[in-house]
C-alpha positions as CSV (number, residue, x, y, z in Angstrom):
1,M,0.1,-0.1,-0.2
2,K,1.3,3.5,-0.5
3,R,1.7,6.0,2.2
4,R,-0.2,8.2,1.2
5,D,-3.4,5.7,1.3
6,F,-1.9,4.1,4.0
7,L,-1.7,7.2,5.6
8,K,-5.9,8.1,4.8
9,T,-6.8,4.8,6.0
10,A,-5.8,5.3,9.1
11,G,-6.7,8.7,9.6
12,L,-10.0,7.4,8.9
13,T,-10.1,4.8,11.3
14,L,-8.8,6.8,14.0
15,A,-11.6,8.9,13.4
16,A,-13.8,6.2,13.6
17,A,-12.5,5.1,17.1
18,A,-12.9,8.9,18.3
19,L,-16.3,8.7,17.7
20,G,-17.0,5.6,19.5
21,D,-18.3,3.4,16.6
22,R,-20.7,6.4,15.1
23,I,-19.1,5.8,11.5
24,V,-18.6,2.7,9.6
25,L,-16.9,3.6,6.3
26,G,-18.3,3.5,3.0
27,E,-21.8,4.3,5.3
28,P,-22.8,7.3,5.6
29,A,-23.5,8.6,9.2
30,P,-26.7,8.1,10.8
31,S,-29.5,11.6,10.0
32,Q,-30.5,13.1,13.0
33,P,-34.5,12.7,13.8
34,P,-36.6,15.4,12.2
35,P,-38.0,18.5,15.2
36,A,-41.1,17.8,16.4
37,P,-43.6,19.7,15.1
38,V,-44.6,23.0,17.2
39,A,-47.9,22.5,18.9
40,W,-49.3,26.2,18.4
41,P,-52.8,27.0,20.0
42,D,-56.5,26.4,18.6
43,V,-56.9,30.6,19.1
44,V,-55.0,32.9,20.5
45,R,-56.7,36.0,22.6
46,I,-54.6,39.1,23.8
47,E,-56.5,42.1,25.9
48,N,-55.8,45.3,26.9
49,G,-53.8,46.8,23.4
50,E,-54.3,49.0,20.4
51,P,-55.5,47.3,17.3
52,A,-52.2,47.4,15.5
53,A,-50.3,45.7,19.2
54,L,-52.6,43.0,19.7
55,L,-52.9,42.6,16.4
56,R,-48.4,41.5,15.8
57,A,-48.8,40.0,19.9
58,A,-51.6,37.5,18.0
59,L,-49.6,36.8,15.2
60,Q,-46.4,35.7,17.8
61,K,-48.2,33.7,19.8
62,M,-49.9,32.1,15.8
63,G,-46.6,31.8,14.1
64,G,-46.6,35.1,12.3
65,M,-48.1,35.9,9.2
66,G,-45.9,33.7,7.2
67,R,-47.7,29.8,8.8
68,F,-50.5,31.3,6.9
69,I,-49.7,33.8,4.0
70,S,-47.5,31.9,1.0
71,R,-45.2,34.2,-1.7
72,G,-47.8,34.9,-3.9
73,D,-51.2,34.6,-2.6
74,V,-53.7,36.6,-3.5
75,V,-55.5,37.0,0.0
76,V,-58.7,38.4,0.7
77,I,-59.5,40.1,3.7
78,K,-63.0,40.2,4.7
79,P,-63.8,43.0,7.9
80,N,-67.2,43.9,8.2
81,I,-68.1,47.0,5.9
82,G,-71.7,47.0,6.4
83,W,-72.7,50.2,7.7
84,D,-72.2,54.0,7.4
85,R,-70.8,54.7,10.5
86,P,-67.5,55.9,12.0
87,P,-65.2,53.5,14.1
88,E,-66.5,54.9,16.9
89,L,-70.2,53.4,17.0
90,A,-68.7,50.2,16.9
91,A,-70.7,48.8,13.7
92,N,-67.6,47.7,11.6
93,T,-64.2,46.6,11.5
94,N,-61.7,48.7,13.3
95,P,-59.8,50.2,10.3
96,E,-56.4,50.1,11.9
97,L,-56.7,46.5,12.7
98,V,-57.3,46.0,8.7
99,A,-54.9,48.3,7.9
100,E,-52.5,46.3,9.7
101,L,-53.4,42.9,8.6
102,V,-52.9,43.9,5.2
103,K,-49.6,45.1,6.3
104,E,-48.6,41.7,7.9
105,C,-50.1,39.8,4.3
106,L,-47.6,42.0,2.7
107,Q,-45.0,41.4,4.2
108,A,-45.2,37.7,4.4
109,G,-45.1,37.8,0.4
110,A,-48.6,38.1,-0.1
111,K,-48.6,39.8,-4.6
112,R,-52.1,41.3,-3.6
113,V,-54.1,41.7,-1.2
114,K,-58.2,42.4,-1.8
115,I,-60.8,44.3,-0.3
116,F,-64.7,44.3,-0.2
117,D,-67.8,43.8,1.2
118,R,-71.0,44.0,0.3
119,T,-73.1,46.2,2.3
120,C,-76.5,47.3,4.0
121,N,-76.4,51.7,3.7
122,N,-75.1,52.9,0.6
123,P,-71.5,51.5,-0.2
124,L,-69.6,54.9,-0.4
125,R,-70.4,56.2,2.9
126,C,-69.9,52.2,4.2
127,Y,-66.0,52.6,2.8
128,A,-65.8,56.2,3.5
129,N,-67.0,56.5,7.1
130,S,-65.9,53.6,8.2
131,G,-62.5,54.3,7.6
132,I,-61.8,51.3,6.5
133,E,-61.2,52.6,2.9
134,A,-58.4,55.4,3.3
135,A,-56.7,52.8,5.9
136,A,-56.4,50.1,3.9
137,A,-55.7,51.4,0.5
138,A,-53.4,53.4,2.2
139,V,-50.9,51.0,3.1
140,G,-51.5,48.8,-0.2
141,A,-54.6,46.8,-0.3
142,E,-56.7,47.0,-3.0
143,V,-60.5,48.4,-1.7
144,S,-63.3,47.6,-4.0
145,H,-67.0,47.6,-4.4
146,I,-69.2,45.4,-5.0
147,D,-69.7,44.2,-8.9
148,E,-73.0,42.5,-8.7
149,S,-71.9,40.9,-11.8
150,R,-69.6,38.7,-10.1
151,F,-71.2,36.9,-8.0
152,K,-71.1,33.0,-9.5
153,E,-74.1,30.0,-7.9
154,I,-71.7,27.2,-6.1
155,S,-73.1,24.3,-4.9
156,L,-74.1,23.3,-1.4
157,K,-72.4,20.2,-1.5
158,S,-73.5,19.9,2.9
159,G,-76.7,22.0,1.8
160,E,-79.6,20.9,4.1
161,V,-81.9,23.3,3.3
162,L,-79.8,25.2,0.3
163,K,-78.7,23.7,-2.2
164,T,-77.3,26.5,-4.0
165,W,-76.1,30.1,-3.5
166,P,-73.8,33.0,-5.2
167,I,-70.8,33.8,-4.1
168,Y,-68.3,36.9,-4.9
169,Q,-66.2,35.6,-7.6
170,D,-63.3,37.3,-6.1
171,Y,-63.9,35.5,-3.2
172,L,-64.0,32.0,-4.3
173,E,-60.7,32.7,-6.3
174,A,-58.0,33.9,-3.5
175,D,-55.4,31.9,-2.6
176,K,-56.0,32.5,0.8
177,I,-58.7,34.2,3.2
178,I,-59.3,36.2,6.3
179,N,-62.7,37.0,7.9
180,V,-62.2,39.9,9.9
181,P,-65.6,40.8,11.8
182,I,-66.3,42.7,14.5
183,A,-68.3,41.4,17.4
184,K,-71.6,42.9,18.0
185,H,-74.9,42.4,19.2
186,H,-77.6,41.5,16.1
187,G,-81.7,41.0,16.4
188,L,-81.5,38.1,14.4
189,S,-78.9,36.2,15.4
190,R,-78.4,37.8,18.7
191,L,-74.0,38.0,18.0
192,T,-73.0,37.9,14.8
193,L,-69.2,36.9,14.8
194,G,-66.7,35.3,12.4
195,L,-69.6,32.9,10.3
196,K,-72.2,35.3,9.7
197,N,-69.5,37.9,9.1
198,L,-69.2,35.6,5.5
199,M,-73.0,36.8,4.8
200,G,-71.2,39.8,3.1
201,V,-69.8,37.6,0.3
202,M,-72.8,36.3,-0.2
203,G,-75.1,37.4,-3.5
204,G,-78.5,36.9,-3.5
205,S,-81.7,38.3,-1.4
206,R,-80.7,38.3,2.3
207,G,-84.6,38.0,3.4
208,Q,-84.9,34.8,1.7
209,L,-81.3,33.5,4.6
210,H,-83.7,34.9,7.4
211,N,-86.1,31.9,7.6
212,N,-84.9,28.8,9.4
213,F,-81.2,31.7,9.0
214,Q,-78.9,28.9,11.2
215,K,-79.6,25.6,8.7
216,K,-79.5,28.2,5.8
217,L,-76.6,29.9,7.0
218,I,-74.8,27.0,7.6
219,D,-75.6,25.5,4.6
220,V,-73.5,28.3,2.9
221,V,-70.7,29.3,4.9
222,S,-69.7,25.0,5.3
223,E,-68.8,25.9,1.7
224,I,-66.8,28.9,1.7
225,L,-64.7,29.0,5.5
226,P,-61.6,31.3,5.5
227,T,-58.2,30.2,6.0
228,L,-57.9,32.7,9.2
229,T,-60.1,34.3,11.5
230,V,-59.1,37.4,13.3
231,I,-62.4,38.9,15.5
232,D,-61.7,42.3,16.4
233,A,-63.4,42.9,20.2
234,Y,-61.1,46.4,20.0
235,R,-65.1,48.0,20.7
236,I,-67.6,45.4,21.1
237,L,-71.5,46.5,20.8
238,T,-73.9,45.5,23.2
239,D,-77.3,46.4,22.0
240,N,-79.0,47.6,18.9
241,G,-77.2,45.7,16.8
242,P,-76.0,45.1,14.0
243,S,-76.3,49.0,12.9
244,G,-75.9,50.4,16.0
245,G,-75.8,54.4,16.2
246,Y,-75.8,54.8,20.1
247,P,-72.6,55.0,21.6
248,A,-74.1,53.7,25.0
249,D,-74.5,50.7,23.7
250,V,-70.8,50.9,22.7
251,K,-68.3,49.0,25.6
252,L,-64.4,49.4,24.8
253,T,-62.8,46.0,25.9
254,R,-59.2,46.2,23.7
255,T,-59.7,42.5,22.8
256,L,-58.5,40.4,19.7
257,V,-59.1,37.2,19.3
258,M,-57.2,34.7,16.0
259,S,-58.3,31.4,15.3
260,P,-57.8,29.2,11.8
261,C,-60.8,27.5,13.4
262,P,-63.7,29.9,12.9
263,V,-66.4,27.5,15.3
264,A,-63.4,28.0,17.9
265,A,-62.7,32.1,17.5
266,D,-66.6,32.9,17.3
267,M,-66.4,30.7,20.6
268,A,-63.5,32.4,22.7
269,V,-65.6,35.9,22.5
270,L,-68.8,34.9,24.1
271,D,-67.9,35.9,27.5
272,L,-67.6,39.6,26.9
273,F,-71.3,39.4,26.0
274,E,-72.2,36.6,28.4
275,V,-73.7,34.6,26.5
276,Q,-73.3,30.5,26.1
277,A,-72.7,29.2,22.8
278,E,-75.4,27.4,23.4
279,S,-77.8,30.0,23.2
280,L,-76.2,30.5,19.5
281,P,-78.9,28.3,17.0
282,Y,-76.4,28.7,14.5
283,L,-73.0,28.3,16.3
284,Q,-75.1,24.9,17.9
285,E,-75.3,24.0,13.8
286,A,-71.8,24.6,12.6
287,I,-70.7,22.2,16.0
288,A,-73.6,19.5,14.8
289,R,-72.2,19.5,11.3
290,K,-68.9,19.4,12.9
291,L,-67.5,22.6,11.5
292,N,-64.6,22.9,13.8
293,R,-61.6,22.1,12.5
294,V,-59.9,21.7,16.1
295,D,-61.3,19.6,19.1
296,L,-63.8,21.6,21.5
297,A,-63.7,19.8,24.0
298,A,-60.1,19.9,24.6
299,L,-59.4,23.5,23.3
300,K,-56.4,25.1,23.5
301,V,-56.7,28.9,24.1
302,D,-53.8,30.9,24.6
303,K,-55.0,34.2,26.9
304,T,-52.4,37.5,26.8
305,V,-53.1,40.0,28.7
306,L,-50.2,43.3,27.2
307,N,-48.6,45.4,29.6
């Protein structure tokens, strides 16, 4: 054997011995086991902060916006812009929260962020007086009014009462959906939270949904569930909803709830209204049809109070 080859072989042998026989010549070293998956909470609830700070804290607990939004995604952020009311009256989603969501999506690599809602009052006034149009557009969102010609009839595969319903095409074509309702009282459903906020992308006659409401609502939303639900409870409307209009009905609770599970998100704000899930027929219908993405009996809720 040549001296050069001998030294190479001897060096490898000594290295193997030094490692306690962990290396076998001619075989690759054993690979390390993959890291255990992170056990993210099912729901994050952040209290005692301003809208942007509440969102940033919630995203930190949830693994960041990059966990939900991929580079190149077209994202729809669906706030409540339904009413001709300023933010102080808590009828619409907080504009500061919507703007911060837009920024987070774009920083995560979203190609486009679209915002729209089928309003109940005059859309020009709703978009302007809610503060959402100006705040979201200023940070790069595409804020548009609903075009009635862009509703598309879809099949409701699990519909019990309704078998089809028109849904806004821009919503259907998005890569990711972030549903951002404001938590408030509602005369028909008692509360309007995440699941009901999706009515803003439904076409057709809203009046047709009011009879046997809980079943019809869940018939439709079961086909259009969002990627992420962020419930704005910075201010809540405790009475005379959904339009409000009375400052005495507004309560400053400075809270935000976030979850990939829309059912769990709705459940996590009920205590602010001193309401039990059993008293909300639409929520019970959603649970009965297993729309929850997590085990509600063993719900992992991460609650944080900001300093």
